[in-house]
C-alpha positions as CSV (number, residue, x, y, z in Angstrom):
1,M,16.4,32.8,15.0
2,S,16.7,32.1,11.2
3,L,13.8,32.5,8.8
4,L,13.6,28.7,8.4
5,Q,13.4,28.2,12.2
6,K,10.6,30.8,12.4
7,E,8.6,29.1,9.7
8,N,9.0,25.7,11.5
9,V,7.5,27.0,14.8
10,D,4.5,24.8,15.7
11,R,1.4,27.0,16.0
12,T,-1.2,24.2,15.8
13,G,-2.0,24.0,19.5
14,F,-5.4,25.6,20.2
15,L,-4.6,26.3,23.9
16,F,-1.3,28.1,23.0
17,N,-3.3,30.6,21.0
18,P,-6.1,31.8,23.3
19,L,-7.1,34.9,21.3
20,D,-7.2,33.3,17.9
21,G,-8.7,30.1,19.4
22,R,-11.6,32.1,20.9
23,K,-12.2,33.7,17.5
24,L,-12.3,30.3,15.9
25,R,-14.7,29.0,18.5
26,D,-17.0,32.1,18.2
27,F,-17.1,31.7,14.4
28,A,-18.1,28.1,14.7
29,E,-20.9,28.9,17.2
30,E,-22.2,31.7,14.9
31,Q,-22.7,29.2,12.1
32,P,-24.4,26.1,13.7
33,A,-25.3,23.0,11.8
34,D,-28.7,22.9,10.2
35,P,-31.1,21.9,13.0
36,N,-33.6,20.6,10.5
37,A,-31.2,18.2,8.8
38,P,-31.8,14.6,9.9
39,P,-28.8,12.7,11.4
40,T,-28.9,10.3,8.5
41,S,-28.6,13.0,5.8
42,I,-24.9,12.3,5.1
43,A,-25.5,8.5,5.1
44,A,-28.4,9.0,2.7
45,M,-26.3,11.1,0.4
46,R,-23.5,8.5,0.4
47,A,-26.1,5.8,-0.4
48,A,-27.5,7.8,-3.3
49,C,-24.0,8.4,-4.7
50,A,-23.2,4.7,-4.4
51,A,-26.3,3.8,-6.3
52,E,-25.4,6.0,-9.1
53,A,-21.6,5.1,-9.2
54,V,-20.2,2.7,-11.7
55,P,-17.8,-0.1,-10.5
56,I,-14.1,0.6,-10.2
57,G,-12.9,-1.1,-13.4
58,S,-13.5,-4.7,-14.4
59,I,-11.7,-8.0,-14.3
60,P,-10.3,-9.0,-17.8
61,V,-11.3,-12.7,-17.8
62,D,-10.8,-13.2,-21.6
63,G,-7.1,-12.2,-21.6
64,M,-6.0,-15.6,-22.8
65,A,-7.9,-15.5,-26.0
66,V,-6.5,-12.1,-26.9
67,M,-3.0,-13.2,-26.1
68,V,-3.1,-16.3,-28.2
69,A,-4.6,-14.4,-31.1
70,A,-1.6,-12.0,-30.8
71,G,0.8,-14.9,-30.9
72,T,2.4,-14.0,-27.5
73,S,1.5,-16.9,-25.4
74,S,1.4,-20.1,-27.5
75,D,3.2,-21.9,-24.8
76,V,0.6,-21.0,-22.1
77,V,-2.3,-23.2,-21.3
78,A,-5.1,-21.3,-19.6
79,T,-6.3,-22.6,-16.3
80,P,-9.9,-21.8,-15.3
81,V,-9.9,-19.7,-12.1
82,S,-12.5,-17.4,-10.5
83,P,-12.4,-13.7,-11.5
84,M,-12.0,-12.8,-7.9
85,F,-8.7,-14.8,-7.7
86,L,-7.4,-12.9,-10.8
87,D,-8.5,-9.7,-9.2
88,R,-6.5,-10.4,-6.0
89,L,-3.5,-11.5,-8.0
90,G,-3.6,-8.1,-9.7
91,E,-3.8,-6.5,-6.3
92,R,-0.8,-8.3,-4.9
93,L,1.1,-7.4,-8.1
94,S,0.3,-3.7,-7.6
95,F,1.3,-3.9,-4.0
96,E,4.6,-5.5,-4.6
97,R,5.5,-3.0,-7.3
98,S,4.8,-0.2,-4.8
99,G,6.9,-2.1,-2.2
100,V,9.9,-2.0,-4.5
101,R,9.5,1.8,-4.8
102,L,9.0,2.3,-1.0
103,Y,12.1,0.4,-0.2
104,E,14.1,2.3,-2.7
105,A,12.9,5.6,-1.1
106,L,13.7,4.4,2.3
107,I,17.2,3.3,1.3
108,S,17.8,6.8,0.0
109,K,16.5,8.3,3.3
110,V,18.8,6.0,5.4
111,E,21.7,7.1,3.3
112,S,20.8,10.8,3.8
113,Y,20.5,10.4,7.6
114,G,23.5,8.1,8.0
115,E,21.3,5.7,10.0
116,G,22.9,2.5,11.2
117,D,26.4,1.0,10.5
118,G,25.6,-0.2,7.0
119,K,23.8,-3.4,8.0
120,M,20.4,-1.8,7.9
121,K,21.0,-0.5,4.4
122,A,22.3,-3.9,3.2
123,Q,19.2,-5.6,4.7
124,L,16.9,-3.1,3.1
125,E,18.5,-3.7,-0.3
126,H,18.0,-7.4,0.2
127,F,14.3,-6.8,1.1
128,R,13.9,-4.6,-2.0
129,A,15.2,-7.4,-4.2
130,E,12.8,-9.9,-2.6
131,E,9.9,-7.5,-3.3
132,A,11.0,-7.4,-6.9
133,E,11.1,-11.2,-7.0
134,H,7.6,-11.3,-5.6
135,F,6.4,-9.0,-8.4
136,A,8.0,-11.3,-11.0
137,L,6.4,-14.4,-9.3
138,L,3.0,-12.8,-9.4
139,S,3.4,-11.7,-13.0
140,D,4.4,-15.2,-14.1
141,C,1.4,-16.7,-12.2
142,I,-1.0,-14.4,-13.9
143,V,0.4,-15.2,-17.4
144,K,0.3,-19.0,-16.6
145,L,-3.4,-18.6,-15.8
146,G,-3.9,-17.0,-19.2
147,A,-4.4,-13.4,-18.0
148,D,-2.5,-10.2,-18.7
149,P,-0.3,-8.9,-15.8
150,T,-0.4,-5.4,-17.3
151,A,-4.1,-5.1,-16.9
152,Q,-5.2,-3.2,-13.9
153,T,-7.9,-5.0,-12.0
154,P,-10.4,-3.2,-9.6
155,A,-8.5,-4.4,-6.5
156,A,-5.2,-3.3,-8.1
157,D,-6.7,0.1,-8.8
158,V,-7.9,0.5,-5.1
159,C,-4.5,-0.7,-4.0
160,G,-2.7,1.9,-6.0
161,V,-4.8,4.7,-4.6
162,T,-4.2,3.3,-1.0
163,S,-0.5,3.2,-1.6
164,L,-0.2,6.9,-2.6
165,G,-0.2,8.0,1.0
166,F,2.7,5.7,1.9
167,V,4.7,6.8,-1.1
168,Q,4.1,10.5,-0.1
169,V,5.3,9.8,3.4
170,M,8.4,7.9,2.2
171,S,9.3,10.5,-0.5
172,D,8.7,13.6,1.6
173,P,12.2,15.1,2.3
174,R,10.9,16.3,5.7
175,T,10.2,12.8,7.1
176,D,13.0,11.2,9.0
177,V,13.9,7.4,9.1
178,S,11.6,6.7,12.1
179,Q,8.6,8.3,10.4
180,A,9.4,6.4,7.2
181,L,9.6,3.1,9.1
182,T,6.3,3.8,10.8
183,A,4.7,4.0,7.3
184,L,6.5,0.9,6.2
185,L,5.3,-1.0,9.2
186,A,1.7,-0.5,8.1
187,V,2.6,-1.6,4.6
188,E,4.3,-4.8,5.7
189,A,1.5,-5.7,8.1
190,T,-1.0,-5.3,5.2
191,D,1.3,-7.2,2.9
192,Q,1.4,-10.1,5.3
193,C,-2.5,-10.3,5.4
194,G,-2.6,-10.0,1.6
195,W,-0.3,-13.0,1.1
196,E,-2.3,-15.1,3.6
197,L,-5.5,-14.3,1.7
198,L,-3.9,-15.2,-1.6
199,I,-2.6,-18.5,-0.2
200,A,-6.1,-19.5,0.9
201,M,-7.6,-18.5,-2.4
202,A,-5.0,-20.4,-4.4
203,Q,-5.7,-23.6,-2.2
204,A,-9.4,-23.1,-2.8
205,E,-8.7,-22.9,-6.6
206,G,-6.7,-26.2,-6.4
207,L,-3.5,-24.5,-7.3
208,A,-1.1,-26.3,-4.9
209,E,2.1,-25.4,-6.6
210,M,1.2,-21.8,-6.7
211,A,0.1,-21.8,-3.1
212,D,3.5,-23.3,-2.1
213,A,5.3,-20.4,-3.9
214,F,3.1,-17.9,-2.1
215,W,4.0,-19.5,1.2
216,D,7.7,-18.9,0.5
217,A,6.9,-15.2,-0.3
218,L,4.9,-15.0,3.0
219,A,7.9,-16.2,4.9
220,Q,10.0,-13.5,3.5
221,E,7.4,-10.9,4.1
222,N,7.2,-12.0,7.8
223,E,11.0,-11.4,8.0
224,H,10.5,-7.9,6.5
225,L,7.8,-7.2,9.1
226,T,9.9,-8.4,12.1
227,S,12.9,-6.4,10.9
228,V,11.0,-3.2,10.4
229,K,9.4,-3.4,13.8
230,Q,12.8,-3.9,15.4
231,W,14.5,-1.1,13.5
232,L,11.6,1.3,14.5
233,S,11.8,0.2,18.1
234,D,15.5,0.7,18.3
235,I,15.4,4.2,16.8
236,V,12.6,5.6,18.9
237,I,13.8,4.1,22.1
238,R,17.4,5.4,21.4
239,G,15.9,8.9,20.7
240,A,13.6,8.9,23.7
């Protein structure tokens, strides 16, 4: 057995290591939890931290004035919208940018594993292009509303942190195509819900043209989700 094979032996099972497992159990029993600590202590600590914490960023609602002053958007007429809508537009923008990177990583993984007959790679490249188009669409919408698409809103900040795990899974050289598709499935399901929410918000803001464009994006995302589910199903069933 090679050194690499030895290092890859799975030793995580508790029952397969009775001696070390007993030591671990004994160690835990020798250091019991504080019997005087109330069951709500952790919740109380979280509440105290939340009370002291500042919000995650802010929503730049005065971006139009700055842009006009800089002479960069003289052809743009600001449309009054709620700060929450701008926040969610920023979130979608961040998510679609991450989507492009995730598809790029998956395409490289598919090439490395030689998965499929080329059709899967071609479809992935098509989906990546659509993600980039969605990013451009959202950027244009934000500018048309008189805001700055380069500003990171609170929801965009949270979205970026959430996406880190997916990027790590997709970029990890140890993950195979099925594992990468499992991560992408969660991404596309979330993406679908995000567009549905944005459509409802655009309609509530009276932005019918923008809502129609978002419907087109949602239709494409639905195709992404269906394809990813089918690819994953085919691979895992074939390997079962």
